C-alpha positions as CSV (number, residue, x, y, z in Angstrom):
1,M,66.6,-21.6,-51.1
2,I,63.2,-21.8,-49.9
3,M,62.4,-19.8,-47.2
4,A,60.4,-21.1,-43.9
5,D,57.6,-18.9,-42.7
6,P,58.7,-17.2,-39.3
7,Q,57.0,-19.0,-36.6
8,P,53.8,-16.7,-35.4
9,T,54.1,-14.0,-32.4
10,F,50.3,-14.0,-31.1
11,R,49.1,-11.2,-28.9
12,E,45.8,-11.0,-26.8
13,T,42.9,-9.5,-28.0
14,C,39.1,-9.2,-28.1
15,L,37.1,-13.1,-28.1
16,H,35.0,-12.1,-31.0
17,L,37.8,-11.2,-33.4
18,R,37.9,-13.1,-36.3
19,H,40.3,-14.0,-39.5
20,K,39.6,-17.1,-41.7
21,L,43.2,-18.8,-41.1
22,M,41.2,-19.1,-37.6
23,Y,39.1,-22.0,-39.3
24,V,42.0,-23.8,-41.7
25,D,45.3,-23.3,-39.1
26,V,45.7,-25.3,-36.1
27,A,48.1,-22.8,-34.3
28,H,45.2,-19.8,-35.0
29,M,42.3,-21.3,-33.6
30,T,42.5,-19.8,-30.3
31,P,40.1,-17.2,-30.2
32,G,41.5,-14.0,-28.3
33,L,44.8,-14.9,-29.3
34,V,45.7,-13.4,-32.7
35,D,49.2,-13.4,-34.8
36,D,49.0,-10.2,-36.6
37,S,52.0,-10.3,-38.7
38,S,50.0,-10.2,-41.8
39,G,49.7,-7.0,-43.7
40,T,47.1,-8.6,-45.7
41,R,44.8,-10.4,-43.2
42,L,41.9,-9.0,-43.3
43,Y,39.5,-9.1,-39.6
44,W,36.1,-9.0,-38.9
45,C,33.8,-9.1,-35.8
46,Q,32.2,-12.4,-34.7
47,L,29.1,-10.2,-33.1
48,T,28.4,-8.1,-36.5
49,Q,29.7,-10.5,-39.1
50,D,31.6,-6.7,-40.3
51,C,34.9,-5.4,-40.4
52,R,33.0,-3.3,-37.7
53,G,32.3,-4.0,-34.2
54,P,29.2,-3.1,-32.4
55,D,30.2,-0.1,-31.1
56,G,30.9,0.8,-35.0
57,G,35.0,1.0,-34.7
58,A,37.0,-0.6,-36.9
59,V,38.0,-4.6,-36.3
60,T,41.4,-5.3,-36.1
61,P,43.7,-6.7,-33.6
62,S,45.5,-3.1,-31.9
63,D,41.7,-1.5,-32.4
64,C,39.9,-4.8,-30.7
65,S,41.0,-3.7,-26.4
66,A,39.7,-3.6,-23.2
67,A,39.2,0.4,-24.2
68,R,36.1,-0.3,-26.3
69,P,32.7,-1.3,-24.8
70,C,32.1,-3.9,-26.9
71,H,35.6,-6.1,-25.7
72,C,35.4,-9.4,-24.4
73,G,38.7,-10.6,-22.8
74,R,39.9,-14.0,-22.0
75,T,39.2,-14.1,-18.4
76,L,39.0,-16.9,-16.4
77,R,36.7,-17.9,-13.6
78,P,37.2,-17.5,-10.3
79,A,37.2,-20.7,-8.6
80,P,34.3,-21.2,-6.3
81,P,34.3,-21.4,-2.4
82,A,35.4,-24.9,-1.0
83,G,32.2,-27.2,-1.2
84,V,29.9,-25.0,-3.5
85,D,29.9,-26.5,-6.9
86,A,31.1,-24.6,-9.8
87,P,28.2,-23.3,-12.5
88,R,27.7,-24.9,-15.3
């Protein structure tokens, strides 16, 4: 019997966190959302291109949190007041 892969469960993390599945699987291509269910996946920081971030800390979904100074979260810009054009 062939077992299907379980559906990925995504968690929010730093926008700079990367892994190679993000470049080949459409389900994994959203920066800032990572399926961390794999025990063999390797991660790197987009800023340093290394397994350590700009602050020297490890780069993993659980380590790349808002507690770090280099963290870049998935935040939305507030809407401009009525009658004011949004910045480009």
